[in-house]
C-alpha positions in Angstrom: -5.4 6.4 -4.1 -3.2 3.8 -5.6 -1.6 4.7 -9.0 -3.8 3.0 -11.7 -2.3 1.7 -14.9 -2.2 4.2 -17.8 -4.9 3.9 -20.4 -4.4 3.9 -24.2 -6.5 5.7 -26.8 -5.8 4.8 -30.4 -7.1 7.0 -33.3 -6.6 6.0 -37.0 -7.0 9.1 -39.3 -8.0 8.0 -42.9 -5.0 6.8 -44.7 -2.5 7.5 -42.0 -0.7 5.6 -39.3 -2.6 5.0 -36.0 -1.9 7.5 -33.3 -1.8 6.2 -29.7 -2.1 8.4 -26.7 -1.7 7.5 -23.1 -3.8 9.2 -20.3 -4.6 8.7 -16.6 -8.2 8.0 -15.5 -10.1 11.1 -14.4 -10.5 9.9 -10.8 -6.7 9.6 -10.5 -6.2 13.2 -11.8 -8.8 14.4 -9.4 -7.1 12.6 -6.5 -3.9 14.2 -7.6 -5.4 17.7 -7.4 -6.9 17.1 -4.0 -3.6 15.8 -2.7 -1.8 18.9 -4.0 -4.5 21.1 -2.3 -4.0 19.2 1.1 -0.1 19.6 0.8 -0.6 23.4 0.8 -1.3 23.1 4.6 2.3 21.8 5.2 5.3 24.3 5.3 8.4 22.1 4.5 12.0 23.1 4.0 13.3 22.3 0.5 15.7 19.3 0.7 18.5 19.4 -1.9 20.4 16.1 -1.2 19.2 12.5 -0.6 15.9 11.8 1.0 14.3 8.9 3.0 10.5 8.5 2.7 8.4 6.3 5.0 4.8 5.9 3.8 1.8 4.3 5.3 -1.3 4.0 3.3 -4.5 3.8 5.5 -7.3 2.2 3.6 -11.0 2.1 4.6 -11.8 -1.3 5.8 -14.9 -2.7 4.1 -17.7 -4.1 6.2 -16.6 -7.6 5.3 -13.3 -9.0 3.8 -11.2 -12.0 4.0 -8.1 -10.0 3.1 -5.6 -9.3 5.9 -4.4 -6.4 4.0 -5.8 -4.1 1.3 -5.3 -4.4 -2.4 -3.5 -3.5 -4.6 0.2 -4.0 -4.5 2.0 -1.9 -1.9 4.2 -0.1 -4.6 1.1 1.3 -6.4 0.4 3.3 -3.1 3.8 4.9 -3.3 4.1 6.3 -6.8 1.2 8.6 -6.7 2.3 10.1 -3.4 5.9 10.7 -4.7 4.6 12.1 -7.9 2.4 14.6 -6.0 5.1 15.7 -3.6 7.5 16.2 -6.6 4.8 18.1 -8.5 4.2 20.4 -5.3 7.9 21.4 -5.6 8.6 22.5 -2.0 9.8 19.3 -0.5 12.5 18.2 -3.0 13.4 19.0 -6.5 12.9 15.6 -8.0 11.9 12.3 -6.7 15.2 10.8 -7.9 16.5 12.1 -4.6 14.5 9.6 -2.9 17.3 6.9 -2.0 15.3 5.0 0.8 11.6 4.3 0.8 9.6 2.3 3.3 6.0 1.4 2.3 3.2 -0.2 4.3 -0.5 -0.5 3.8 -3.0 -1.3 6.5 -6.9 -1.2 7.1 -8.4 1.6 9.1 -11.7 2.2 10.5 -10.8 6.0 10.8 -10.2 8.4 8.0 -8.4 6.9 5.2 -5.4 8.6 3.7 -1.6 8.5 3.9 1.1 9.1 6.6 4.3 10.3 5.2 7.5 11.1 7.0 10.3 12.8 4.8 13.9 12.9 6.3 17.1 14.4 4.9 19.9 11.9 4.7 
């Protein structure tokens, strides 16, 4: 799932300044939980130094489309995956270790998802 824009909620208590809180949509939080669950099947070695990531988003092709590639922007597909891998904590300590990132997106008639290759540099 591509990373959606954060949503904002504004509450104005009587006689006080408005309070704005930011949140992610429910569907995105559910996607993150499912991605974390699926990562448990992988047994990685923790990488301490710089990391290269090559990521391909495989998006289900609709029955009809004029688009040659899926929407949205390619960078939206990468952020969620990197955040989930960081949250898992078994691949690297922080996604600031990612110094090289290759991203592509394409239609698939097979099972949609991500192909991710992580390489220590």
